C-alpha positions in Angstrom: 0.0 0.0 0.0 1.3 3.5 -0.9 1.9 6.3 1.7 -1.5 7.8 0.6 -4.2 4.9 0.5 -6.3 5.0 -2.5 -9.8 3.7 -2.8 -12.2 3.5 -5.7 -15.8 3.7 -5.0 -18.5 2.8 -7.4 -21.9 4.2 -7.2 -20.2 7.4 -6.0 -22.8 9.7 -7.1 -25.4 8.1 -4.9 -26.4 9.1 -1.4 -24.2 6.9 0.3 -21.3 6.9 -2.2 -21.1 10.7 -2.0 -20.9 10.6 1.7 -18.6 7.9 1.9 -16.2 9.4 -0.7 -16.2 12.7 1.1 -15.6 11.2 4.5 -12.6 9.0 3.1 -11.1 12.2 1.3 -11.3 13.9 4.7 -9.4 11.0 6.3 -6.6 11.3 3.9 -7.6 8.7 1.1 -7.2 9.6 -2.5 -10.7 8.7 -3.6 -11.7 7.8 -7.4 -15.3 8.1 -7.7 -16.8 5.5 -10.3 -20.0 6.8 -11.6 -22.6 6.1 -14.7 -24.0 9.7 -14.2 -22.4 13.1 -15.2 -19.2 14.1 -13.4 -19.7 16.1 -10.0 -16.1 16.1 -8.9 -12.7 16.2 -10.8 -11.8 12.6 -9.6 -15.2 11.2 -11.1 -14.6 8.6 -13.7 -17.6 7.8 -15.9 -17.9 3.9 -16.5 -20.9 1.6 -17.4 -20.1 -1.1 -15.0 -22.2 -3.5 -17.4 -19.3 -3.2 -20.0 -16.6 -5.5 -18.8 -13.9 -4.3 -21.1 -14.2 -0.7 -19.8 -14.4 -2.0 -16.0 -11.1 -4.2 -16.6 -9.3 -1.1 -18.3 -10.1 1.4 -15.7 -9.3 -0.7 -12.6 -6.0 -1.8 -14.1 -5.1 1.9 -14.7 -6.1 2.9 -11.1 -4.2 0.4 -9.1 -6.2 1.3 -6.1 -5.6 -0.3 -2.5 -9.3 -0.8 -2.0 -12.5 -0.9 -4.0 -15.9 -0.4 -2.6 -18.8 -1.4 -4.7 -22.0 0.3 -4.0 -23.3 0.7 -7.7 -26.9 -0.5 -8.2 -29.5 0.2 -10.9 -32.8 1.2 -9.2 -36.2 1.0 -10.9 -38.4 3.6 -9.2 -42.0 2.2 -8.6 -40.8 -1.6 -8.9 -40.9 -4.1 -6.0 -40.3 -7.8 -5.6 -43.9 -8.4 -6.2 -43.7 -7.4 -9.8 -41.1 -10.2 -10.5 
């Protein structure tokens, strides 16, 4: 691990991801925010996690110490009874 720990967070534009990335940055981590949405921060990296080639390329370039996976697709108005 480097002197400054690095972490990649998928789903970083969501509620938990936003707060977690801010917290870890305040604790001295270098945070890479992986998001499918538009960039909110300079460290945001746009990636479609369903594209295995893009995911592989991004994570091989980042060489992070940690990955926290919070990404999910939400379907508003749907619940388990619909399936």
